[in-house]
Backbone as JSON Lines, residues from 0, in Angstrom:
{"i":0,"aa":"M","n":[0.77,-1.15,-0.03],"ca":[-0.03,-0.1,-0.03],"c":[0.94,1.18,-0.18]}
{"i":1,"aa":"G","n":[0.41,2.27,-0.59],"ca":[1.06,3.56,-0.75],"c":[1.1,4.33,0.81]}
{"i":2,"aa":"R","n":[1.93,5.3,0.81],"ca":[1.9,6.08,1.9],"c":[0.94,7.1,1.94]}
{"i":3,"aa":"R","n":[0.23,7.39,3.06],"ca":[-0.83,8.34,3.03],"c":[-0.25,10.05,3.04]}
{"i":4,"aa":"S","n":[-0.82,10.73,2.2],"ca":[-0.26,12.1,2.15],"c":[-0.82,12.93,3.49]}
{"i":5,"aa":"P","n":[0.19,13.67,3.9],"ca":[0.09,14.46,5.11],"c":[-0.67,15.75,4.75]}
{"i":6,"aa":"Y","n":[-1.18,15.86,3.41],"ca":[-1.91,17.09,2.96],"c":[-3.32,16.65,2.83]}
{"i":7,"aa":"P","n":[-4.35,17.46,3.21],"ca":[-5.69,17.17,3.22],"c":[-6.18,17.22,1.65]}
{"i":8,"aa":"A","n":[-7.08,16.37,1.35],"ca":[-7.47,16.36,-0.1],"c":[-7.89,17.69,-0.69]}
{"i":9,"aa":"E","n":[-8.56,18.37,0.23],"ca":[-8.93,19.67,-0.33],"c":[-7.63,20.64,-0.67]}
{"i":10,"aa":"F","n":[-6.69,20.62,0.11],"ca":[-5.41,21.39,-0.16],"c":[-4.87,20.82,-1.57]}
{"i":11,"aa":"R","n":[-4.71,19.47,-1.64],"ca":[-4.29,18.87,-2.9],"c":[-4.88,19.3,-4.19]}
{"i":12,"aa":"N","n":[-6.33,19.28,-3.88],"ca":[-7.27,19.7,-5.01],"c":[-7.03,21.19,-5.42]}
{"i":13,"aa":"D","n":[-6.89,22.03,-4.41],"ca":[-6.7,23.53,-4.66],"c":[-5.3,23.69,-5.42]}
{"i":14,"aa":"A","n":[-4.36,22.92,-5.07],"ca":[-3.1,22.97,-5.69],"c":[-3.12,22.66,-7.06]}
{"i":15,"aa":"V","n":[-3.93,21.52,-7.37],"ca":[-4.15,21.1,-8.63],"c":[-4.78,22.11,-9.46]}
{"i":16,"aa":"A","n":[-5.8,22.6,-8.97],"ca":[-6.56,23.59,-9.58],"c":[-5.83,24.86,-10.02]}
{"i":17,"aa":"L","n":[-4.93,25.33,-8.78],"ca":[-4.16,26.62,-9.24],"c":[-3.05,26.33,-10.43]}
{"i":18,"aa":"Y","n":[-2.5,25.0,-10.36],"ca":[-1.54,24.65,-11.38],"c":[-2.39,24.73,-12.9]}
{"i":19,"aa":"R","n":[-3.59,24.07,-12.84],"ca":[-4.27,24.11,-14.2],"c":[-4.72,25.53,-14.54]}
{"i":20,"aa":"A","n":[-5.13,26.31,-13.67],"ca":[-5.52,27.6,-13.77],"c":[-4.52,28.53,-14.44]}
{"i":21,"aa":"A","n":[-3.21,28.15,-14.44],"ca":[-2.11,28.93,-14.99],"c":[-1.99,28.57,-16.5]}
{"i":22,"aa":"G","n":[-2.62,27.71,-16.88],"ca":[-2.93,27.41,-18.48],"c":[-1.45,27.03,-19.02]}
{"i":23,"aa":"G","n":[-0.45,26.51,-18.32],"ca":[0.81,26.22,-18.87],"c":[1.75,27.38,-18.83]}
{"i":24,"aa":"K","n":[1.41,28.56,-18.15],"ca":[2.29,29.74,-18.03],"c":[3.05,29.59,-16.66]}
{"i":25,"aa":"R","n":[2.93,28.59,-15.91],"ca":[3.73,28.43,-14.76],"c":[4.14,27.0,-14.64]}
{"i":26,"aa":"T","n":[5.26,26.79,-14.16],"ca":[5.77,25.49,-14.03],"c":[5.2,24.65,-12.78]}
{"i":27,"aa":"Y","n":[5.51,23.41,-12.78],"ca":[5.25,22.71,-11.47],"c":[6.09,23.17,-10.48]}
{"i":28,"aa":"A","n":[7.19,23.69,-10.71],"ca":[8.09,24.02,-9.53],"c":[7.66,25.41,-9.06]}
{"i":29,"aa":"A","n":[7.18,26.39,-10.01],"ca":[6.67,27.71,-9.69],"c":[5.43,27.48,-8.69]}
{"i":30,"aa":"V","n":[4.53,26.68,-9.21],"ca":[3.19,26.53,-8.34],"c":[3.38,25.78,-7.1]}
{"i":31,"aa":"A","n":[4.29,24.84,-7.28],"ca":[4.6,24.01,-5.95],"c":[5.42,24.93,-4.85]}
{"i":32,"aa":"A","n":[6.18,25.82,-5.27],"ca":[6.99,26.71,-4.33],"c":[5.87,27.76,-3.85]}
{"i":33,"aa":"Y","n":[5.03,28.09,-4.57],"ca":[3.88,29.17,-4.05],"c":[3.15,28.37,-3.13]}
{"i":34,"aa":"V","n":[2.68,27.16,-3.1],"ca":[1.91,26.48,-2.08],"c":[2.67,25.8,-1.0]}
{"i":35,"aa":"G","n":[3.87,25.73,-1.18],"ca":[4.84,25.16,-0.16],"c":[5.0,23.69,-0.28]}
{"i":36,"aa":"V","n":[4.79,23.03,-1.48],"ca":[5.19,21.71,-1.56],"c":[6.27,21.36,-2.45]}
{"i":37,"aa":"T","n":[6.7,20.12,-2.71],"ca":[7.7,19.89,-3.64],"c":[7.04,19.76,-5.05]}
{"i":38,"aa":"S","n":[7.76,20.13,-6.21],"ca":[7.21,19.83,-7.49],"c":[6.95,18.43,-7.79]}
{"i":39,"aa":"E","n":[7.55,17.51,-7.19],"ca":[7.08,16.16,-7.59],"c":[5.79,15.75,-6.87]}
{"i":40,"aa":"A","n":[5.56,16.41,-5.65],"ca":[4.22,16.1,-5.06],"c":[3.21,16.69,-5.8]}
{"i":41,"aa":"L","n":[3.33,17.97,-6.28],"ca":[2.31,18.5,-6.97],"c":[2.05,17.65,-8.4]}
{"i":42,"aa":"R","n":[3.24,17.24,-9.08],"ca":[3.04,16.62,-10.31],"c":[2.37,15.37,-10.19]}
{"i":43,"aa":"S","n":[2.63,14.71,-9.09],"ca":[2.04,13.27,-8.56],"c":[0.51,13.71,-8.39]}
{"i":44,"aa":"W","n":[0.12,14.81,-7.83],"ca":[-1.28,14.99,-7.49],"c":[-2.01,15.37,-8.87]}
{"i":45,"aa":"V","n":[-1.37,16.12,-9.78],"ca":[-2.0,16.34,-11.07],"c":[-2.16,15.13,-11.91]}
{"i":46,"aa":"R","n":[-1.18,13.97,-11.93],"ca":[-1.4,12.83,-12.53],"c":[-2.45,11.97,-11.77]}
{"i":47,"aa":"Q","n":[-2.5,12.14,-10.51],"ca":[-3.71,11.33,-9.95],"c":[-5.18,11.83,-10.3]}
{"i":48,"aa":"A","n":[-5.13,13.1,-10.32],"ca":[-6.35,13.86,-10.79],"c":[-6.74,13.49,-12.21]}
{"i":49,"aa":"D","n":[-5.74,13.36,-12.98],"ca":[-5.95,13.05,-14.35],"c":[-6.22,11.52,-14.59]}
{"i":50,"aa":"G","n":[-6.19,10.79,-13.49],"ca":[-6.39,9.37,-13.62],"c":[-5.21,8.5,-14.03]}
{"i":51,"aa":"L","n":[-3.91,9.21,-13.91],"ca":[-2.82,8.49,-14.44],"c":[-1.8,8.01,-13.12]}
{"i":52,"aa":"G","n":[-2.34,8.51,-11.94],"ca":[-1.43,8.16,-10.88],"c":[-1.58,6.85,-10.18]}
{"i":53,"aa":"G","n":[-2.44,6.08,-10.68],"ca":[-2.59,4.76,-9.92],"c":[-1.48,4.01,-10.17]}
{"i":54,"aa":"P","n":[-1.51,2.72,-9.2],"ca":[-0.3,1.8,-9.33],"c":[-0.08,1.3,-10.79]}
{"i":55,"aa":"R","n":[1.23,1.22,-11.03],"ca":[1.54,0.85,-12.48],"c":[1.42,-0.8,-12.54]}
{"i":56,"aa":"Q","n":[1.05,-1.26,-13.57],"ca":[0.71,-2.67,-13.92],"c":[1.95,-3.09,-14.53]}
{"i":57,"aa":"P","n":[2.63,-4.23,-14.14],"ca":[3.6,-4.73,-14.87],"c":[3.35,-5.28,-16.29]}
{"i":58,"aa":"R","n":[4.26,-5.09,-17.26],"ca":[4.17,-5.37,-18.59],"c":[4.19,-6.77,-18.84]}
{"i":59,"aa":"R","n":[3.41,-7.37,-19.57],"ca":[3.31,-8.73,-19.76],"c":[4.15,-9.08,-21.08]}
{"i":60,"aa":"A","n":[4.65,-10.22,-21.11],"ca":[5.58,-10.64,-22.26],"c":[4.83,-10.3,-23.41]}
{"i":61,"aa":"G","n":[5.35,-9.84,-24.45],"ca":[4.58,-9.66,-25.73],"c":[3.48,-8.76,-25.74]}
{"i":62,"aa":"H","n":[3.32,-8.06,-24.67],"ca":[2.28,-6.95,-24.87],"c":[2.71,-5.75,-25.56]}
{"i":63,"aa":"G","n":[1.92,-5.49,-26.47],"ca":[2.06,-4.24,-27.33],"c":[2.95,-4.57,-28.61]}
{"i":64,"aa":"R","n":[3.36,-5.66,-28.75],"ca":[4.12,-6.13,-29.91],"c":[3.44,-6.56,-31.09]}
{"i":65,"aa":"G","n":[3.79,-6.38,-32.2],"ca":[2.95,-6.93,-33.26],"c":[3.58,-8.14,-33.72]}
{"i":66,"aa":"P","n":[3.01,-8.72,-34.85],"ca":[3.6,-10.01,-35.33],"c":[4.85,-9.94,-35.88]}
{"i":67,"aa":"G","n":[5.79,-10.96,-35.72],"ca":[7.0,-11.0,-36.55],"c":[8.1,-10.93,-35.55]}
């Protein structure tokens, strides 16, 4: 199991919304510094909000390969 975040869900959601509101004009690092977290934490929260932050599935042999 993953570690539980010390930040409340509302704080994480607000940080993600602030990053998205910048519309690409501010980096993860800039927004993260503004809210007082690491850029990796913010990047992780954005990925989770996008549905990309779940546990990674191991690749199966032959997965994604065409014939030949």
